[in-house]
Wavefront OBJ file of the C-alpha trace (Angstrom):
o trace
v -180.612 -79.180 7.415
v -178.281 -81.703 8.972
v -179.113 -84.359 11.250
v -178.678 -83.055 14.927
v -177.022 -85.481 17.548
v -179.420 -86.688 20.184
v -177.461 -85.005 23.130
v -177.269 -81.590 21.464
v -181.048 -81.715 20.607
v -181.875 -82.357 24.178
v -179.730 -79.559 25.430
v -181.357 -77.234 23.041
v -184.840 -78.208 24.053
v -184.076 -77.761 27.767
v -182.107 -74.439 27.133
v -183.917 -71.797 29.190
v -186.629 -74.005 30.541
v -187.413 -72.759 34.103
v -189.915 -73.613 36.744
v -193.061 -71.471 36.657
v -193.232 -68.608 38.947
v -196.875 -69.131 39.370
v -198.079 -70.967 42.682
v -201.081 -72.542 44.074
v -202.374 -73.518 47.422
v -203.176 -77.212 47.837
v -204.838 -78.973 50.720
v -202.120 -81.053 52.405
v -203.778 -84.417 51.258
v -203.559 -83.299 47.562
v -199.980 -81.809 47.643
v -197.982 -85.146 47.457
v -195.565 -85.313 44.388
v -195.680 -81.541 43.928
v -193.001 -79.166 44.401
v -192.932 -76.612 47.157
v -192.919 -73.032 45.932
v -191.570 -71.295 48.902
v -189.796 -72.035 52.246
v -192.087 -73.590 54.917
v -191.727 -72.401 58.379
v -192.804 -74.312 61.367
v -196.021 -73.100 62.859
v -195.386 -74.890 66.101
v -192.589 -76.564 68.262
v -192.097 -80.357 68.419
v -192.220 -81.675 70.854
v -193.925 -78.850 72.457
v -192.810 -79.974 76.036
v -190.231 -82.282 77.428
v -191.794 -85.692 76.673
v -191.133 -89.279 77.887
v -189.563 -91.638 75.154
v -190.338 -94.710 77.122
v -192.997 -96.205 79.539
v -191.940 -96.040 82.928
v -191.756 -93.622 85.967
v -190.795 -89.844 86.154
v -188.245 -89.277 88.804
v -185.666 -87.178 90.276
v -182.402 -88.846 89.412
v -180.906 -87.968 92.897
v -183.638 -89.664 94.651
v -184.099 -92.736 92.236
v -180.857 -94.769 93.587
v -180.933 -98.532 93.459
v -183.073 -99.797 96.232
v -184.916 -96.606 96.840
v -188.699 -96.752 97.355
v -190.836 -93.800 95.889
v -194.356 -92.887 96.443
v -196.514 -93.055 93.602
v -197.924 -89.522 93.061
v -200.129 -89.928 89.813
v -200.055 -90.578 86.222
v -198.909 -88.641 82.935
v -200.246 -90.029 79.651
v -200.092 -88.829 76.136
v -202.874 -86.194 75.882
v -203.374 -86.140 79.616
v -200.441 -84.909 81.493
v -199.916 -84.656 85.233
v -200.326 -81.079 86.039
v -198.775 -80.870 89.499
v -195.089 -80.714 90.156
v -193.154 -83.933 91.258
v -193.160 -83.988 95.045
v -189.966 -84.814 96.914
v -189.585 -88.613 97.486
v -192.291 -89.322 94.918
v -192.666 -90.688 91.276
v -195.222 -90.319 88.578
v -196.306 -93.214 86.390
v -195.531 -91.945 82.717
v -196.069 -93.278 79.181
v -194.346 -92.676 75.959
v -195.092 -89.226 74.566
v -196.508 -87.951 77.730
v -195.249 -84.601 79.348
v -192.628 -84.855 81.836
v -193.728 -83.324 85.042
v -192.109 -80.304 86.653
v -189.473 -81.449 88.828
v -188.677 -84.691 87.229
v -185.238 -85.125 85.318
v -185.197 -88.721 84.543
v -187.260 -91.645 83.333
v -187.163 -94.862 85.361
v -188.068 -97.460 82.777
v -190.793 -99.840 83.787
v -188.136 -102.893 83.289
v -186.141 -101.400 86.110
v -188.914 -100.728 88.490
v -191.158 -102.830 90.808
v -194.616 -101.684 91.800
v -195.319 -102.613 95.402
v -198.749 -103.272 97.001
v -198.464 -100.310 99.371
v -198.383 -97.517 96.655
v -194.701 -97.451 96.513
v -192.400 -98.033 93.591
v -189.088 -99.675 94.097
v -186.013 -98.601 92.095
v -184.088 -101.828 90.942
v -181.600 -99.913 88.582
v -180.878 -96.289 88.909
v -181.853 -94.113 86.053
v -179.358 -91.591 84.472
v -180.578 -87.957 84.515
v -181.888 -86.679 81.117
v -181.911 -90.255 79.557
v -185.192 -91.027 77.841
v -186.476 -87.594 77.779
v -187.177 -85.944 74.398
v -186.524 -82.170 75.164
v -189.018 -79.604 73.762
v -188.062 -78.399 70.280
v -185.407 -81.212 69.556
v -187.217 -82.002 66.371
v -188.105 -78.333 65.238
v -189.102 -74.890 66.636
v -191.798 -72.529 65.644
v -190.728 -69.991 63.046
v -187.802 -71.864 61.817
v -187.543 -73.127 58.214
v -188.628 -76.729 58.038
v -188.835 -77.353 54.344
v -186.884 -75.286 51.579
v -188.399 -74.092 48.436
v -187.922 -76.546 45.505
v -188.510 -79.685 47.721
v -190.531 -82.472 46.084
v -193.271 -83.193 48.541
v -192.513 -87.081 49.027
v -194.180 -88.965 51.928
v -191.389 -87.731 54.302
v -192.041 -84.100 53.466
v -195.712 -84.189 53.612
v -195.507 -85.793 57.153
v -193.150 -83.258 58.181
v -195.432 -80.361 56.894
v -198.341 -81.915 58.693
v -196.340 -81.881 61.958
v -195.398 -78.445 61.529
v -199.395 -77.752 61.429
v -199.733 -76.777 57.808
v -203.203 -77.648 56.336
v -202.341 -76.098 53.027
v -199.138 -75.987 51.073
v -197.945 -73.648 48.399
v -196.827 -75.540 45.409
v -195.407 -74.712 41.967
v -198.009 -74.819 39.205
v -197.727 -77.845 36.881
v -196.526 -76.984 33.357
v -199.532 -77.201 30.876
v -198.882 -79.359 27.988
v -201.401 -79.285 25.108
v -201.404 -82.270 22.755
v -202.547 -82.067 19.140
v -202.827 -84.990 16.805
v -202.959 -84.323 13.119
v -204.123 -86.291 10.109
v -207.313 -86.812 8.002
v -206.837 -90.609 8.496
v -207.272 -90.531 12.308
v -210.387 -91.283 14.382
v -210.816 -91.636 18.066
v -211.120 -95.133 19.669
v -214.476 -96.329 19.512
v -215.452 -94.371 16.310
v -216.412 -95.977 12.974
v -213.572 -96.229 10.810
v -213.376 -95.734 6.916
v -211.367 -98.107 4.820
v -208.391 -95.556 4.885
v -208.684 -94.487 8.468
v -206.697 -95.406 11.543
v -207.024 -95.005 15.403
v -205.425 -92.061 16.970
v -203.532 -94.066 19.675
v -200.301 -91.831 20.304
v -202.435 -89.039 21.998
v -203.239 -91.286 24.932
v -199.783 -92.597 25.447
v -198.256 -89.196 25.236
v -200.976 -87.899 27.644
v -200.173 -90.679 30.180
v -196.581 -90.143 30.024
v -197.006 -86.306 30.332
v -199.181 -86.585 33.469
v -196.798 -89.181 35.032
v -193.922 -86.684 34.415
v -195.706 -83.828 36.360
v -197.735 -81.997 33.648
v -201.466 -80.966 33.354
v -202.540 -82.166 29.981
v -204.712 -80.219 27.533
v -206.294 -82.380 24.929
v -206.575 -80.556 21.647
v -208.132 -83.397 19.766
v -207.414 -84.147 16.215
v -206.790 -81.388 13.363
v -207.677 -82.343 9.838
v -205.028 -81.602 7.070
v -206.181 -78.124 6.530
v -204.577 -74.896 7.447
v -207.758 -73.695 8.969
v -208.157 -76.620 11.377
v -204.473 -76.298 12.443
v -205.008 -72.496 13.113
v -208.020 -73.230 15.234
v -206.012 -75.726 17.218
v -203.061 -73.290 17.742
v -205.602 -70.617 18.852
v -206.830 -73.107 21.409
v -203.211 -73.901 22.717
v -202.453 -70.219 23.170
v -205.883 -69.569 24.886
v -205.124 -72.306 27.257
v -201.783 -70.666 27.917
v -199.916 -74.022 27.246
v -196.340 -74.017 28.264
v -195.655 -76.774 25.714
v -197.494 -77.675 22.693
v -196.893 -81.287 21.644
v -197.970 -82.022 17.966
v -198.143 -85.561 16.639
v -197.402 -86.196 13.033
v -197.470 -83.950 9.974
v -194.132 -82.215 10.914
v -192.436 -83.218 7.616
v -192.382 -81.297 4.418
v -194.803 -83.395 2.350
v -197.737 -82.056 0.464
v -199.963 -83.083 3.243
v -197.608 -82.311 6.131
v -198.799 -78.934 7.167
v -198.117 -78.623 10.862
v -194.513 -76.981 10.565
v -195.963 -74.582 7.856
v -198.879 -73.496 10.105
v -196.521 -72.987 12.988
v -193.830 -70.930 11.101
v -196.788 -69.100 9.690
v -197.924 -67.993 13.163
v -194.417 -66.863 13.956
v -192.864 -69.900 15.476
v -189.007 -69.744 15.658
v -187.899 -73.020 14.332
v -184.890 -74.203 16.308
v -184.292 -77.517 14.617
v -185.849 -80.377 12.715
v -184.658 -83.730 12.071
v -182.513 -85.657 14.621
v -179.699 -88.459 14.095
v -181.941 -91.099 15.766
v -183.779 -94.113 14.936
v -186.851 -94.135 15.533
v -187.847 -90.620 15.724
v -185.688 -88.666 13.043
v -188.301 -86.277 12.096
v -188.653 -84.328 15.405
v -189.327 -80.820 15.424
v -188.484 -78.167 18.097
v -189.198 -74.394 18.258
v -190.968 -71.609 20.269
v -194.222 -69.858 19.473
v -194.069 -66.849 21.739
v -193.536 -68.254 25.234
v -194.948 -71.516 24.263
v -192.565 -74.312 23.574
v -193.362 -76.506 20.603
v -192.285 -80.276 20.241
v -193.410 -81.960 17.060
v -193.417 -85.677 17.388
v -193.283 -88.191 14.629
v -196.507 -90.025 13.781
v -195.378 -93.456 14.102
v -196.241 -94.742 17.607
v -192.787 -96.002 18.462
v -191.042 -93.072 17.160
v -193.540 -90.673 18.987
v -193.135 -92.679 22.258
v -189.320 -92.727 22.282
v -189.070 -89.053 21.508
v -191.583 -88.421 24.306
v -189.400 -90.379 26.752
v -186.050 -88.643 25.542
v -187.225 -85.109 25.219
v -190.681 -84.314 26.651
v -190.319 -86.178 30.054
v -187.122 -84.380 30.947
v -188.567 -81.003 29.574
v -191.756 -81.385 31.780
v -189.464 -82.332 34.847
v -187.362 -79.057 34.325
v -190.462 -76.905 33.961
v -192.040 -78.625 37.055
v -189.055 -78.242 39.395
v -188.618 -82.045 39.504
v -185.545 -84.236 39.107
v -185.196 -85.755 35.702
v -185.854 -89.386 36.269
v -182.762 -91.419 35.792
v -183.821 -94.207 33.466
v -180.431 -95.222 32.196
v -178.741 -98.495 33.266
v -175.912 -100.776 32.139
v -176.850 -104.189 30.955
v -175.470 -107.321 29.225
v -176.527 -107.513 25.681
v -178.764 -110.634 24.986
v -177.709 -111.252 21.339
v -175.516 -110.016 18.769
v -175.953 -106.643 16.827
v -174.476 -105.433 13.707
v -172.540 -102.175 13.376
v -174.629 -99.040 13.538
v -174.741 -96.143 10.903
v -174.970 -92.343 11.402
v -178.161 -92.586 13.630
v -178.273 -93.497 17.251
v -180.710 -96.454 17.638
v -183.199 -96.965 20.389
v -184.117 -100.585 20.154
v -187.163 -102.017 21.898
v -186.226 -105.085 24.042
v -186.640 -107.125 26.989
v -184.810 -106.843 30.191
v -184.167 -109.654 32.606
v -181.992 -110.093 35.761
v -179.737 -113.175 35.317
v -178.490 -115.472 38.053
v -175.729 -113.199 38.908
v -178.015 -110.296 39.353
v -176.857 -108.481 36.249
v -179.359 -106.949 33.853
v -179.723 -108.678 30.427
v -181.175 -106.702 27.567
v -182.383 -108.538 24.487
v -183.447 -106.696 21.481
v -186.941 -107.411 19.905
v -186.727 -109.221 16.585
v -188.762 -106.533 14.908
v -187.967 -102.850 15.094
v -190.358 -101.067 12.757
v -191.524 -97.799 14.225
v -195.154 -98.595 13.464
v -195.475 -101.535 15.648
v -197.336 -100.741 18.741
v -197.252 -104.292 20.365
v -193.490 -104.438 20.210
v -193.282 -101.141 22.062
v -196.036 -102.220 24.704
v -194.223 -105.437 25.399
v -190.763 -103.771 25.755
v -189.005 -103.159 29.109
v -186.304 -101.123 27.639
v -184.629 -99.149 24.880
v -181.249 -100.473 24.149
v -179.077 -97.620 23.164
v -176.558 -97.878 20.136
v -174.429 -94.892 19.507
v -173.787 -93.571 15.940
v -171.067 -95.689 14.079
v -171.020 -98.279 16.926
v -169.117 -101.418 15.888
v -170.575 -104.857 15.843
v -171.554 -106.004 19.402
v -171.534 -109.606 20.690
v -174.085 -111.083 22.921
v -172.521 -110.799 26.538
v -170.942 -107.339 25.988
v -172.059 -104.298 27.941
v -174.616 -101.968 26.749
v -176.614 -98.812 27.785
v -180.229 -99.129 28.265
v -183.164 -96.882 29.123
v -185.782 -98.607 31.329
v -189.178 -98.246 30.303
v -190.866 -100.423 32.941
v -189.957 -103.138 35.628
l 1 2 3 4 5 6 7 8 9 10 11 12 13 14 15 16 17 18 19 20 21 22 23 24 25 26 27 28 29 30 31 32 33 34 35 36 37 38 39 40 41 42 43 44 45 46 47 48 49 50 51 52 53 54 55 56 57 58 59 60 61 62 63 64 65 66 67 68 69 70 71 72 73 74 75 76 77 78 79 80 81 82 83 84 85 86 87 88 89 90 91 92 93 94 95 96 97 98 99 100 101 102 103 104 105 106 107 108 109 110 111 112 113 114 115 116 117 118 119 120 121 122 123 124 125 126 127 128 129 130 131 132 133 134 135 136 137 138 139 140 141 142 143 144 145 146 147 148 149 150 151 152 153 154 155 156 157 158 159 160 161 162 163 164 165 166 167 168 169 170 171 172 173 174 175 176 177 178 179 180 181 182 183 184 185 186 187 188 189 190 191 192 193 194 195 196 197 198 199 200 201 202 203 204 205 206 207 208 209 210 211 212 213 214 215 216 217 218 219 220 221 222 223 224 225 226 227 228 229 230 231 232 233 234 235 236 237 238 239 240 241 242 243 244 245 246 247 248 249 250 251 252 253 254 255 256 257 258 259 260 261 262 263 264 265 266 267 268 269 270 271 272 273 274 275 276 277 278 279 280 281 282 283 284 285 286 287 288 289 290 291 292 293 294 295 296 297 298 299 300 301 302 303 304 305 306 307 308 309 310 311 312 313 314 315 316 317 318 319 320 321 322 323 324 325 326 327 328 329 330 331 332 333 334 335 336 337 338 339 340 341 342 343 344 345 346 347 348 349 350 351 352 353 354 355 356 357 358 359 360 361 362 363 364 365 366 367 368 369 370 371 372 373 374 375 376 377 378 379 380 381 382 383 384 385 386 387 388 389 390 391 392 393 394 395 396 397 398 399 400 401 402 403
């Protein structure tokens, strides 16, 4: 099977991926970051009454001419409005957010008024009718659509939903991502290791990425290099109704690489295997029934690079979220040789120079097994297939990993 270009692989992985039709109701306080499952109608009108936008005095504009003296009739405060109509020749002390009394059509702001000792208020500068009054329903009205289906519930949307008097919100179900590590050599952190064993570290990084992308993670643990163990793990993924099964390692075709064989034996339709990229060449994609399968390489850098490139946008598509735009243009920090048939993703540092431009400097060591190099990296420097030699100072494309 020929090596597939990265862009084509991503297109095929995302093909047909759609937001789940399943919804759930969440308390308002827990709905942040989720996607609204249906249009949200306002349950009230805001403001529910004509309200003052300033501290001052509610008046009739026709009476509040410069030099006029008006009798102070009472007070209207937020939560404690003045219930009687404004009497002729009178004014009512009013505060921001308070209801405008019946009969008043203007707000004399306090800077343009003078309180006299005899219970009168003198107008020093005449107000304009309608000014500084927020009319009822100027923000939104009961029964009208406030937020549309598909909106990500950020801080502004949550505030708006609360103002519309919603205590719960209908949200799209998070995609369920099952993660399975494979290999006799793997043990969990904290366990005693034999002389030929290593820590199963990739699972935790992939799970963190998946949760941050908007998924619910199902940890299927570690499957030994036996068909029975893999079948048991696949049964668990199906029982959990996973939308995506992510396997880590064992997807090649060596004598001990049984994942692909186990999956195809259960009916997986293999879409492709092997991508023209480095690191991450042995990436597998397919479908087992309704469940999408993404087989990541076992090496840590390969696994994480592939997860950023393919799993993160897949989760975003299934969750109804925007694919995070991590790509930027930067200045290359050192010379690079020409590239071969594969697209390279070089781990590197990212700094902002004195001119405000991003400078990306590749790490000296790029072995896909090196975890510290990836943890220290701020970006992936993207080198297209057959790219000519690149000099320091030339432009390059990067994928930002962290600030």
